[in-house]
C-alpha positions, 0 to 999 in steps of 0.5 A, spaced: 490 664 496 486 663 503 489 666 509 491 662 515 485 664 519 480 662 514 475 657 517 475 653 511 483 651 512 482 650 520 485 644 522 485 641 529 488 635 533 483 629 534 478 627 537 474 631 532 467 629 535 464 633 541 462 629 547 458 632 553 461 628 558 467 629 562 471 625 567 467 628 573 460 627 570 462 620 569 465 619 576 459 623 579 454 617 576 459 612 578 458 615 585 450 615 584 451 608 583 454 607 590 448 610 594 444 604 595 449 600 598 451 606 602 444 607 605 444 599 606 450 600 610 448 606 614 441 602 616 445 595 617 451 597 620 450 604 623 452 611 622 460 609 623 460 605 616 457 611 613 463 615 616 468 610 614 466 611 607 466 619 607 472 619 610 475 614 605 473 619 599 475 625 603 482 622 604 483 620 597 481 626 594 486 630 599 492 625 598 491 626 590 491 634 591 497 634 595 501 629 591 499 633 584 502 639 588 508 636 590 509 633 583 508 639 580 502 637 576 495 640 574 490 638 579 485 633 578 482 632 585 475 635 582 474 630 577 472 625 582 476 619 580 479 619 587 473 619 591 470 613 587 476 610 589 475 612 596 468 609 596 470 602 593 476 602 598 471 603 604 466 598 601 471 592 601 473 593 608 469 591 615 465 597 617 469 597 624 476 598 621 481 602 624 482 609 621 489 608 620 488 602 616 483 605 612 488 611 611 494 606 609 489 603 604 488 610 601 495 612 601 497 606 597 491 606 592 492 614 590 499 615 591 503 609 589 498 605 584 495 611 581 499 618 582 506 615 581 504 612 575 502 618 572 495 619 574 488 617 572 489 613 565 496 611 567 495 606 572 495 599 570 491 596 576 485 598 579 487 602 585 482 600 590 483 593 589 491 594 590 490 599 596 485 593 599 490 588 598 496 591 601 492 591 607 490 584 606 497 582 605 500 586 611 494 585 616 490 579 614 489 577 622 486 584 623 481 584 617 478 577 617 473 577 623 471 570 622 463 571 621 462 573 614 459 568 609 466 566 606 469 565 612 464 561 615 464 557 609 472 556 609 471 553 616 465 548 614 460 552 618 453 554 617 452 559 612 447 564 611 441 563 606 441 565 599 435 570 600 439 573 606 445 574 602 442 577 596 438 582 601 444 583 605 442 581 612 449 578 613 455 580 616 461 582 612 464 588 609 461 595 609 459 595 601 459 588 599 453 585 603 447 586 599 448 583 592 441 587 591 444 594 591 450 592 587 446 589 582 442 595 582 448 599 581 450 595 575 444 596 572 444 604 573 451 604 570 449 600 564 442 605 563 446 611 563 451 608 558 457 608 562 458 601 562 454 595 559 452 589 562 456 584 558 462 584 563 458 584 569 454 578 567 460 574 564 464 575 571 458 572 575 456 567 570 464 565 570 464 564 578 457 560 578 460 555 573 467 555 576 464 553 583 459 548 580 464 544 576 468 544 583 463 541 586 460 547 590 454 551 591 454 556 585 449 561 588 453 562 594 459 563 591 456 568 586 453 572 592 458 571 597 464 576 598 466 581 593 463 578 587 457 583 586 462 589 588 467 587 582 461 586 577 458 592 578 465 597 579 471 593 577 470 589 571 468 595 567 473 600 569 475 603 563 483 604 565 485 597 567 480 593 563 480 591 555 478 596 551 473 592 547 467 588 549 470 582 547 476 583 551 472 585 557 468 579 557 474 575 556 477 579 562 471 577 566 471 570 565 478 570 567 477 573 573 471 568 575 475 562 574 481 565 578 476 567 584 474 560 585 481 558 584 484 562 590 478 561 594 479 554 594 486 553 594 489 559 598 488 561 605 485 568 603 477 566 603 475 571 598 480 572 592 476 577 588 481 583 588 487 578 587 483 575 581 482 583 578 489 585 579 492 579 576 487 580 570 489 587 570 496 585 569 494 581 562 489 586 560 495 589 555 495 582 552 488 581 551 487 588 548 493 585 543 489 579 541 482 583 541 483 590 539 481 593 533 485 592 527 487 598 523 485 599 516 492 601 514 499 601 517 503 603 511 507 597 510 504 596 503 508 601 500 515 599 504 514 603 510 
C-alpha cells in the first residue's frame, strides 16, 4: 500500500487550474484603465480634481484596513479593490465636492456596503454606486450644479454638441465628461482579458435605443452623464453582475432601459447609478435563469 505522502495519492481542494492573476493584479489593470480619464480631469478641471481622486482612493483603502482590523478579519486593503472603488466614487462627483461629502460616500461604500456584508465578493450591490447614491439622496441640492449636459437638457436649455461631449469639453463630474477616455478604458480592459465588450456595448446600445423610442436624441443620452463610465467599469463588475456573458448582456440591457426611464420620469437628471443598483438586486435571478446547468445533480438515483 502506498504511503499518505505518495504524490500519486495527493489530493487537494478545487480549483485545480493555476492562474497567474490574483485580485491585486486585476485591480491594478482596472486602475490603469482609469488613467486617461484622470489625466483628462487634471487638464480640464485642474489639480484639485486629481487631488480629489487620490484622496478618495486613500480614504477607501484606509477605511477598509481599519474596518478589517476592528472586525478581526484578514487584511485585504492591498488587493487594491478599495482603491478602485475610491477612484470610481471620485469620478462620479463634481471636482469641487467638499471633502466631508467625499469621505461620507467612501465610508458608506466601503464600511456599510462592502465590509459589513463580508468584504470583496460578498457585497450584492456595487459599492461605488451605492456610496454616490447615498450622497445624491441626502444632499442632492449640493451636488447638482445646473450646468452639466443632463441638467441643461432637463431644464430645456441648449446642450453641448456630440463632439464636445465625446471629447469631454463640457462641465460635469470629475471622471465622466470624456466619453473618449472611458471608451479607451473599456477597450483596454477587454484587451487585457479582464472584461469583454458585450456588456458595455449592450448597455450603450440599450440607452440609445430606449432614448430613440422615447423621442429623444440617442447620441446625446449615450454620451451624457455616467453612461460611458458605467459601461466601462460597472456593468462588467464580476461581483455584482451575472456570471455568464448572456446574463451580463441581459443585465446591461435592463440598466439601459432603467437609465432612460429614471432620466425622463424622475427628478434625478442622470439615473445611471440607480439603474445599476436596481439591476444588481436582480442579478441572482438572472444567474438562475442564465447560469450554467450542472451535468449531474444526484437526483437520478433518488437523492
